[in-house]
N, C-alpha and C positions, 0 to 999 in steps of 0.2 A: 319930626317923627320918623323913627327908623322903620325899616321894612318889617321887623319883628312885631311892631305895634300896629301894623296895617292889616286889613282884611285881604288876604291873598288867596285866590282860587286858581288851581292849575289842573288841567285834565286834557285828554285827547278828545277830538271831536268827530272822529270816524270810528265806527264800530264794525268789526269783522263778525258777521253773523254766522258763527259756527253751527248754531242750532239748525239752520236751514242750508248751510253750505255742505254738510255731510262729510266733513273731513275725517271723522272717525269711522265712517262706514267701511273703509278699506284699510286693512292692517298694513298695506304697502305705503300708506301715508303716515308720516311722523310729524310731530309738533315739538319745537324747541323754543325756549324763551329765556330771558335774562334781563340784565340791567346794562345800560350804556348811556352815556351823554346825559346823565341826570334823569333818565326816563327808562322805559322798558322797550324790549323788542320781542316780537312774536313771529315765528316762521313756521309755516306748514308746507310740507313738500313730499313729493313722491320719492320714496327711497330707492332709486334705481342704482345707487352707488354701493349699497350693501354694507355701509359702515357709518360710524358716528362722525358727523362732520361739524358738530358744535364746537370742538376745540379750534378748528380752522376758522369758523365764523367769529369766535371770540378774538382770535389773533387779528383779524381784519378790523374788528371794531376797536381794538386797542390802538391799531395804527391810525385810524381816523381820529381817535381821542388825542393821540400824541401830536397830531397836526393842528386840529381845529378847536380844541376845547379851551374856552376862556376860564373854565373852572379848574383846569390843570395848570398850575404855575410853571410847570416844566414843558408845556406844549410849545410847538413852534409858533403858534399865533400869540401866545403869551410873551415869548421872546421878541417877536416882531413889535408887539405893543410897547415893550420896555426899551427897545433899541433906538438909538439915535443914528445909527449907521445902516447902510444897505444890508439886507439879510438874504443869503442864498436860500432858495426854496426848491424843493424836489418837484418832479413832474406832476405828481398828484395834486399838490397845492396850486401849481401853475395852471393846471387844467381847470380847477374850480374857479380860480381868479379870472380867467378869461371868460368863463360863463357869467361871472358876476359883472364884468365890464359890459358884456352884451346886454344883459337884462337891465342894468342901470341905464344904458342908453335908450333901450326900447321903452322903458317905463318913465323916461324923462326924470330920473332921479328918485322915483317913488320907492324903488328897491335900492338900498344903499348899505353896504356892509361896514362903512365908516361911521355908522350911527352909534357905535358902541359906547362912546362917552355919554351920550344922551340916555341910552338905555340904562346905564349904571346910575346916572344922576337922578333918574326917575324911580330908582329902586327895583329895577328888573334884571340887574346883572348879578355877578358873584359878590359884589360889595354892598354893604348896607349904607345907603346914602340918605341924606335929607332931601326933601323936595326942593328942587332948584328954584332960585329966584329968577325973575325975568332977565336980570343982568347976567346971571350965570348961564342961562340958556343962550343968550346972544353971544357970549364968549365961546361956548362950546360949538355953536354953529360955524364959527370961523375955521374949525378943524374937521368939519363934516363935508363930504363930497368925494366921490370915487376918483374924480379928476385930480385929486391931491396925492394919489399914489400912482406909480408906474412900474412896469416890469422891464428890465434891461439885462440882457445876458444872464437870464435865470436868477436874477436878484430882484427883491422888492425894495423900492425906494420910496420913502415918505417925504413929502414936501415940508412937513412939520413933524418934529419928533413926538409931539403930543397926540398925533393921530393914532386911533385905536381901532382895530378891526374886530368885527363881531359877525361870525358866520352862522349864527343861530337860525336865521331865516332861510337857510339853504342847506346847512350841513346834514340835517337828518334825511332830507331828500337825496342828497348826494351819497349818503351812507347806504340807503336802500339800493341805489343804482350800483354802487360798488359791490354790494353783496350779490345783487342780481347777476352781474357779470361773472362772478365766481360760480354761481349755480349754473349759469349757461355753459361755462367752461367744463363743468362736470357732466354736461349732457342731461341735466335734470329737466324733464319736459313740463312738469306741472308744479307750481309753487306759488305761495303768497308770502311776501316779506313785508313786515310792518315795523317801523321804528318811530316811536313817539307819535303815532297817529298818521305818519306818512307811509304810503304803501305802494307796492307794485305787485300786480297779479299776472302770472304767466300760465297759459293753458287753461286747464279746468280743475275743479276740485275732485274729491274722491268719488263723487256721484256722477262725474262726467258733465257737470254743469259749470257755467261761468261762476266766478266767485261773487258772493253777495256781500255788499258793503252798505252799512247803514249810516245815514247822515243825521246827526242829532238836531233836535229842535233847540234853538238858542234860548236859554233862560238862565237868569242869575241863580235861580233856585234849583236848576237841574244839575246837581253836583255828582250824580252817579252815572258812570259811563253806561250808555245804552238805555238810560231810564226813559227817554222820550225820543223816538225815532221819527224824523220828518219824512225822509224818503229812503227807499232801498234801491240801489243800482246794481246791475250785473255787469262785471267787467272781465276782460281777458286780454292779456298782452297790453295792459295800460297801467298808468300810475294815477293815483288819486291823492290829493292833498286838500285839507280843509284848514282855513285860518279864520279865527273868530276872536272877538274881544269880550265875549260874554263869559269866558271861563278863566281867564288870567287877568285879574285886575285887583286893585285895592281901593278902599274908600277912606278918604282922609278929609276931615272937616265937612262931611256930607257930600263930597264931590267924588265921583267915580273916575279913576284913572286906569286906562287899559294899557296893555303891554306893547301894542303896535305904535311905534313912534314915527311921526311924520318928519322925514329928514329936511323938508323945506321950512317948517315952522319951528322945529325943535320940541314940540309938544306932542303928547299922546294924540293919535288920530281921532278926530271926533266927526263922525258922519253917520248917516242912517244905516250903513252896512253893518250887519250883525255877524254874518257868516259868509265866507266865500269858499266854495268847493271847486277845484280845478281838476279836470281829467286830461292827462297829457301823455305823449309817447314815453316820457321818462319822468322819474320822480324829482330830479333836480329842478327841472323846469316847473313842474306842478307846484312844488314847495315855494319857489321864488315868486312865481306869478301870483299865487294866492296871497302872499304878503303884499306884493305890489298893488294888487286890486284893493285890499283893505285900506291901504294908504290913500289911493286915488279917490275913493268914494264911489257911490253908485253910478252916476251918469258917465263919468269918465271910464270907469271899469267896464261898463257895458259896451262902450265903443271899442275899448281895448281888445276885449275877447272876440267881438264880432269881426275884427280885422285879422284875427288869427284862427283860421279854420281848423288848425291842428289841435286847438284847445276846446274842450267842453267845459261849460261853466254853469254853476247853480248858485245863485245869490239869495240870501234871506236878508230882508231889510225891514226897518221899522217904518210904519206909516204915521202920519200926524195924529191919527186917532188911536195910536197905540197898538194897532193890529200888525200882524206880520204880512209882508209882501214878498213875492217870489219873482225871480227872473231866471229863465232857463234857456240856454242855447238849444237850437234845433237838434244838434248832434247828441247832446246829453239827454234830451227827452227820450231818445230811442233806447237809452240804457236803463231808464226808470221802470221798475217792476210795478204792476198794478197792485 
């Protein structure tokens, strides 16, 4: 069964609450939006520069696409995936790869950008694939593992030419940080940047308050963004990312397959976690850690975030009786609005 015949849902899981954020209360705040990386972006900022910066934002988004998009056959990552020889990489990609190595090691392989072949095999990549057999999964696992690639003299070297990289679990967070650095360079004091549901909030909104972000209730039937809000948090100078298996999945032969692939087993992650929200100093970390926690499962993810005081975490999980359970770190509890 091809992906076109499967039931597939996609949507973001964080909601920027403009209705209470007050972004339109001050004409000095502007809002721009558009499309990138197969999703949308929304930016609200205090216009202290006095000119339209959307063209420059779009240029930076195009640069990220040219480097990291698996959907662009001419991107650098697409060239790497097709290449049998070492590939020279620019500083921006090397920067992100070093971060990937770091989080791969920290998460004991739960976060792994070499999971690309499995993502495609299960029908969540740019190609339409059949559901893999157990034999096919075992074969693909042989080319999964970040230890199978290395950087040397600014070149990426693959241990096996079949290795394919997939930055989807970190690229949008990295994009948010890339844009935030640009806004900081312009001296813009207050802004909120969101790409595909990953976001970073600087300063305050137009009402002088911290930015309000809604975390949605996980439900297969909750298909409209913002339809059901579980919690509202107030953030400033922080990044927020939510990863969940309840919005991007398909059903085949009565079995639900979610998009988060466990790099250890080769199969879609199956555990009680429904939604992971991570608050971190930067969005690259928030994005990657959220994915890693979804793969780990509830107990291991709880221990993981407890050992990292720089992270705030809010987990929603399913109980045996079908009800929702919650886990919230102490530092994130302080961000939740009544």
